[in-house]
C-alpha positions as CSV (number, residue, x, y, z in Angstrom):
1,X,-141.4,77.1,125.9
2,X,-143.9,78.4,128.5
3,X,-141.7,77.3,131.3
4,X,-138.7,79.0,129.8
5,X,-140.7,82.2,129.4
6,X,-141.9,82.1,133.0
7,X,-138.3,81.4,134.2
8,X,-137.0,84.4,132.2
9,X,-139.8,86.6,133.7
10,X,-139.0,85.5,137.2
11,X,-135.3,86.3,136.7
12,X,-136.2,89.7,135.2
13,X,-138.5,90.5,138.3
14,X,-135.7,89.5,140.6
15,X,-133.3,91.7,138.8
16,X,-135.7,94.7,138.9
17,X,-136.3,94.0,142.7
18,X,-132.5,93.9,143.3
19,X,-132.0,97.2,141.4
20,X,-134.7,98.9,143.4
21,X,-133.3,97.6,146.6
22,X,-129.8,98.6,145.7
23,X,-130.9,102.1,144.8
24,X,-132.5,102.5,148.2
25,X,-129.4,101.3,149.9
26,X,-127.2,103.6,147.9
27,X,-129.4,106.5,148.6
28,X,-129.4,105.6,152.3
29,X,-125.6,105.3,152.3
30,X,-125.2,108.6,150.7
31,X,-127.5,110.2,153.3
32,X,-125.7,108.5,156.1
33,X,-122.4,109.5,154.6
34,X,-123.4,113.2,154.4
35,X,-124.9,113.1,157.9
36,X,-121.8,111.3,159.3
37,X,-119.5,113.8,157.6
38,X,-121.4,116.7,159.1
39,X,-121.4,115.1,162.5
40,X,-117.7,114.4,162.3
41,X,-117.0,117.9,161.1
42,X,-118.7,119.2,164.2
43,X,-116.5,117.0,166.3
44,X,-113.3,118.1,164.6
45,X,-111.8,120.1,167.4
46,X,-109.0,119.9,169.9
47,X,-109.8,117.4,172.7
48,X,-106.8,117.9,174.9
49,X,-104.0,120.4,175.6
50,X,-101.1,119.9,178.0
51,X,-99.8,123.5,178.3
52,X,-96.2,123.3,179.7
53,X,-94.7,126.4,178.2
54,X,-92.2,127.7,180.8
55,X,-91.9,131.2,182.0
56,X,-88.5,131.8,180.3
57,X,-90.0,130.9,176.9
58,X,-93.1,133.0,177.5
59,X,-90.9,136.0,178.5
60,X,-88.5,135.8,175.6
61,X,-91.1,135.2,172.9
62,X,-93.2,138.1,174.3
63,X,-90.3,140.5,174.2
64,X,-89.4,139.5,170.7
65,X,-93.1,140.2,169.7
66,X,-93.1,143.7,171.3
67,X,-89.7,144.7,170.2
68,X,-90.6,143.9,166.5
69,X,-94.0,145.6,166.6
70,X,-93.0,148.4,164.2
71,X,-90.2,146.5,162.4
72,X,-90.3,145.2,158.9
73,X,-90.4,141.6,160.1
74,X,-93.1,141.4,162.8
75,X,-92.6,138.5,165.1
76,X,-95.6,136.8,166.6
77,X,-95.0,135.3,170.1
78,X,-97.6,132.5,169.7
79,X,-96.0,131.4,166.4
80,X,-92.6,131.3,168.1
81,X,-93.9,129.2,170.9
82,X,-95.8,126.9,168.6
83,X,-92.7,126.2,166.6
84,X,-90.9,125.2,169.8
85,X,-93.9,123.2,171.0
86,X,-93.7,121.2,167.7
87,X,-90.0,120.9,168.1
88,X,-90.1,119.7,171.7
89,X,-93.3,117.6,171.4
90,X,-94.9,120.1,173.9
91,X,-92.2,119.4,176.6
92,X,-90.7,122.7,177.5
93,X,-88.4,121.2,180.1
94,X,-86.2,120.8,176.9
95,X,-86.4,124.6,176.3
96,X,-83.1,126.3,175.2
97,X,-83.1,130.0,174.4
98,X,-80.8,129.3,171.5
99,X,-83.5,127.4,169.7
100,X,-85.7,130.5,169.7
101,X,-82.9,132.9,168.9
102,X,-81.9,130.8,165.9
103,X,-85.5,130.9,164.7
104,X,-85.8,134.6,165.1
105,X,-82.5,135.3,163.3
106,X,-83.7,133.3,160.3
107,X,-87.0,135.3,160.2
108,X,-85.3,138.7,160.7
109,X,-82.7,138.0,158.0
110,X,-85.4,137.0,155.6
111,X,-83.7,133.6,155.1
112,X,-87.1,131.9,155.6
113,X,-90.7,132.6,156.6
114,X,-92.6,131.0,159.4
115,X,-94.6,129.1,156.7
116,X,-91.5,127.7,155.0
117,X,-89.9,126.7,158.3
118,X,-93.0,124.9,159.6
119,X,-94.4,123.4,156.5
120,X,-92.9,119.9,157.3
121,X,-93.6,120.1,161.0
122,X,-96.5,117.7,161.4
123,X,-97.9,119.1,164.6
124,X,-97.2,122.8,164.2
125,X,-100.8,123.7,163.4
126,X,-102.0,121.8,166.5
127,X,-99.6,123.7,168.8
128,X,-100.5,127.0,167.2
129,X,-104.2,126.5,167.7
130,X,-103.7,125.2,171.2
131,X,-101.4,128.0,172.3
132,X,-103.6,130.6,170.6
133,X,-106.5,129.3,172.7
134,X,-104.4,129.9,175.9
135,X,-102.7,133.2,175.0
136,X,-104.9,134.7,172.4
137,X,-106.2,137.6,174.5
138,X,-103.0,138.5,176.2
139,X,-101.2,140.8,173.8
140,X,-102.4,143.6,171.5
141,X,-103.1,147.3,171.2
142,X,-104.8,149.2,173.9
143,X,-105.2,152.7,175.5
144,X,-104.3,153.4,179.0
145,X,-104.0,156.4,181.4
146,X,-100.5,157.1,182.8
147,X,-99.2,159.7,185.3
148,X,-98.3,163.1,183.7
149,X,-97.2,166.0,185.9
150,X,-97.6,168.4,183.0
151,X,-101.3,167.7,182.6
152,X,-103.9,169.6,184.7
153,X,-105.5,166.2,185.7
154,X,-102.1,164.7,186.5
155,X,-102.5,162.0,183.9
156,X,-102.9,161.5,180.2
157,X,-104.1,158.8,177.7
158,X,-101.6,156.9,175.5
159,X,-101.9,154.2,173.0
160,X,-99.7,151.2,173.6
161,X,-98.9,147.7,172.3
162,X,-98.0,144.9,174.6
163,X,-99.4,142.8,177.4
164,X,-103.0,143.8,178.2
165,X,-103.7,140.9,180.5
166,X,-103.3,141.4,184.2
167,X,-102.2,139.4,187.3
168,X,-105.5,138.6,189.2
169,X,-104.1,140.0,192.4
170,X,-104.1,143.8,192.5
171,X,-100.9,145.8,192.6
172,X,-99.1,146.2,196.0
173,X,-101.0,143.3,197.6
174,X,-98.8,140.4,198.8
175,X,-99.4,136.8,197.9
176,X,-97.6,133.5,197.7
177,X,-98.1,130.5,195.4
178,X,-96.6,127.3,194.2
179,X,-97.3,124.9,191.4
180,X,-100.2,122.9,192.9
181,X,-102.0,121.9,189.7
182,X,-103.2,118.3,189.8
183,X,-102.7,117.7,193.5
184,X,-105.4,115.8,195.3
185,X,-108.5,117.4,196.9
186,X,-110.4,115.9,199.8
187,X,-113.7,117.7,200.1
188,X,-116.8,116.0,198.5
189,X,-115.0,113.2,196.6
190,X,-111.5,112.3,195.4
191,X,-110.6,114.8,192.7
192,X,-107.6,116.8,191.3
193,X,-107.0,120.5,191.9
194,X,-107.6,122.0,188.4
195,X,-106.5,125.5,189.3
196,X,-103.9,127.7,190.8
197,X,-104.0,128.8,194.5
198,X,-102.7,132.3,195.4
199,X,-102.5,132.8,199.1
200,X,-103.3,136.3,200.4
201,X,-105.1,138.6,202.8
202,X,-108.9,138.6,203.1
203,X,-110.3,141.5,201.2
204,X,-107.5,141.8,198.6
205,X,-109.0,143.2,195.4
206,X,-109.2,140.6,192.6
207,X,-109.1,141.9,189.0
208,X,-110.1,140.4,185.7
209,X,-107.1,138.8,183.9
210,X,-108.6,139.4,180.5
211,X,-111.6,141.3,179.1
212,X,-114.8,139.2,178.8
213,X,-118.3,138.8,180.0
214,X,-119.6,137.3,183.3
215,X,-120.9,133.8,182.7
216,X,-121.3,132.6,186.3
217,X,-121.8,134.4,189.5
218,X,-122.9,133.0,192.8
219,X,-122.4,130.2,195.3
220,X,-120.7,126.8,194.6
221,X,-120.3,124.2,197.3
222,X,-116.7,123.6,196.3
223,X,-115.6,127.1,195.2
224,X,-117.7,129.1,197.6
225,X,-118.5,132.6,196.2
226,X,-117.1,132.5,192.7
227,X,-117.1,134.3,189.4
228,X,-116.7,132.8,185.9
229,X,-115.7,135.1,183.1
230,X,-115.6,134.1,179.5
231,X,-113.2,135.7,177.0
232,X,-114.9,137.6,174.2
233,X,-113.7,135.0,171.6
234,X,-115.3,132.3,173.8
235,X,-112.2,130.2,174.0
236,X,-111.2,130.8,177.6
237,X,-113.2,130.6,180.8
238,X,-111.6,132.2,183.9
239,X,-112.7,130.9,187.3
240,X,-112.2,133.0,190.4
241,X,-113.2,131.2,193.6
242,X,-113.3,131.3,197.5
243,X,-114.2,135.0,197.4
244,X,-114.9,137.0,200.6
245,X,-117.8,136.2,202.9
246,X,-120.6,138.8,202.9
247,X,-118.9,141.0,200.3
248,X,-117.5,138.7,197.5
249,X,-118.0,140.8,194.4
250,X,-118.1,144.2,193.0
251,X,-121.7,145.1,193.5
252,X,-122.1,146.3,189.9
253,X,-121.5,142.9,188.5
254,X,-124.3,140.6,187.2
255,X,-124.4,137.7,184.8
256,X,-123.8,139.2,181.4
257,X,-121.8,142.2,182.6
258,X,-118.9,143.0,180.3
259,X,-115.6,143.6,182.1
260,X,-112.3,144.9,180.9
261,X,-108.9,143.4,181.8
262,X,-107.8,144.9,185.2
263,X,-111.3,145.8,186.4
264,X,-111.9,144.9,190.1
265,X,-114.4,142.0,190.1
266,X,-114.2,140.7,193.6
267,X,-112.3,140.2,196.9
268,X,-110.1,137.4,198.2
269,X,-111.6,135.3,200.9
270,X,-112.0,131.7,202.2
271,X,-115.5,130.6,201.4
272,X,-116.5,127.2,200.1
273,X,-116.5,123.5,200.9
274,X,-120.0,123.7,202.2
275,X,-123.6,123.3,200.9
276,X,-124.5,126.1,203.2
277,X,-124.2,129.4,201.4
278,X,-121.7,132.1,202.6
279,X,-119.8,129.6,204.8
280,X,-116.1,130.1,205.6
281,X,-114.8,126.5,205.4
282,X,-111.4,127.1,203.7
283,X,-108.6,127.3,206.3
284,X,-106.2,129.5,204.5
285,X,-107.5,132.6,202.7
286,X,-106.6,132.4,199.0
287,X,-107.8,132.9,195.5
288,X,-108.4,129.8,193.5
289,X,-107.7,130.9,189.9
290,X,-108.6,128.5,187.0
291,X,-108.3,128.7,183.3
292,X,-110.4,126.4,181.1
293,X,-110.0,126.1,177.3
294,X,-113.1,125.6,175.2
295,X,-112.8,124.5,171.6
296,X,-116.4,123.2,171.5
297,X,-119.3,124.0,173.9
298,X,-119.6,120.2,174.7
299,X,-116.4,120.7,176.7
300,X,-117.7,123.5,179.0
301,X,-119.2,121.4,181.8
302,X,-118.3,117.8,181.1
303,X,-115.8,115.0,181.9
304,X,-113.7,116.2,179.0
305,X,-112.9,119.7,180.3
306,X,-109.5,121.1,179.6
307,X,-107.9,123.1,182.5
308,X,-104.5,124.7,182.2
309,X,-101.6,124.7,184.7
310,X,-101.3,128.4,185.3
311,X,-98.1,128.5,187.5
312,X,-95.8,129.9,184.7
313,X,-98.6,132.1,183.3
314,X,-99.0,133.7,186.7
315,X,-95.3,134.4,186.9
316,X,-95.5,135.9,183.4
317,X,-98.5,138.1,184.3
318,X,-96.7,139.5,187.4
319,X,-95.2,142.1,185.0
320,X,-98.6,143.7,184.7
321,X,-100.4,144.5,187.9
322,X,-103.4,146.8,188.2
323,X,-103.2,149.6,190.8
324,X,-106.5,150.0,192.7
325,X,-108.1,152.5,195.1
326,X,-110.8,152.2,197.7
327,X,-114.0,154.3,197.8
328,X,-114.5,155.1,201.5
329,X,-118.3,155.4,201.1
330,X,-119.1,152.3,199.1
331,X,-116.1,150.3,200.4
332,X,-115.6,149.2,196.7
333,X,-112.2,149.2,195.0
334,X,-111.6,150.4,191.4
335,X,-108.6,150.8,189.2
336,X,-106.6,154.0,189.5
337,X,-105.8,154.5,185.8
338,X,-108.3,154.1,183.0
339,X,-108.0,151.4,180.4
340,X,-109.6,150.8,177.0
341,X,-109.4,147.5,175.3
342,X,-110.3,147.8,171.6
343,X,-111.6,144.2,171.7
344,X,-114.3,145.2,174.1
345,X,-115.3,148.2,172.0
346,X,-115.5,146.0,168.9
347,X,-117.5,143.4,170.8
348,X,-120.0,145.9,171.9
349,X,-120.2,147.8,168.6
350,X,-120.7,144.8,166.5
351,X,-123.8,144.1,168.6
352,X,-123.2,140.5,169.6
353,X,-125.5,141.3,172.5
354,X,-128.4,143.8,172.4
355,X,-128.6,145.7,175.6
356,X,-129.2,149.1,177.1
357,X,-128.2,150.8,180.3
358,X,-131.3,149.7,182.1
359,X,-130.9,146.0,181.2
360,X,-129.3,144.4,184.3
361,X,-128.4,141.3,182.5
362,X,-126.3,142.8,179.8
363,X,-124.4,146.0,180.4
364,X,-120.9,147.5,180.2
365,X,-119.3,147.2,183.6
366,X,-117.8,150.6,184.2
367,X,-115.1,150.2,186.9
């Protein structure tokens, strides 16, 4: 009887021990699950984009967007392109204008909405997010000065809707280019060319493609004198490299300066390929223009960077070139006609950065 009682007590103790141990494991698993979920949520962002949207598709989608700006059915050029991206699997060598026209007609005739058309397209949301990251700051409302002979100043301010991003080479300055994205580089180590080269004359004014803030400014052994500008939504990083020796930048610029699209930021040159600062080791003067997409800060300077082939984008941006003028005293160039980007005003007014006019790190770059 005593042995049976001891046996029962032993079994009971083991059961209690197992219960305690199980509860600890369950608690640990729940904690791990929550932590893992949180970690995975942070990693839930686009890891790669192969942007191959051709000039013809960019041009046609953009014109549909602008033409419909005040119509009952407003067309969004990024939605149109994302639909085609999902349809073609991202391969715009398959582009046919009829595919876009058919889509537009369905929307304009209220036969369907973009939501109903794309609800069964598995990858539409991916292409919409990816193409929004590339093109998100290109089109919108803005104010600009235009020539007006009836005005005492010879110009007037108007509000417009359309392309508010600019070609990086200023108006009236010649350049040549080809699709050289991904070709091999020789200096330093074997690497691919993750940008777009625009050959031109030394001293050619270089303008900001999109409004943003200066994130990098200085010497780089590969890019020479270079400027890195981040879009105000933080999704795009514009890289302008091989700038002019001795006078690479607009002297008003500093890290943190806010620039508007079309502002003169620097001057074309041939610096770089040297550990020695201010060296001209590039044989042919040109602007190296790069566009990096950033869905998460871990992509900013890492092996998983996403750079965009900009050849078709540059052809598209040719329609919007900023006219500049030289100040004979300072030797600086500036834009001829004023420009106000509402995105910049909103960015400054909402106080993402606290600054004042005497703060050299953060200031509005008035060019």
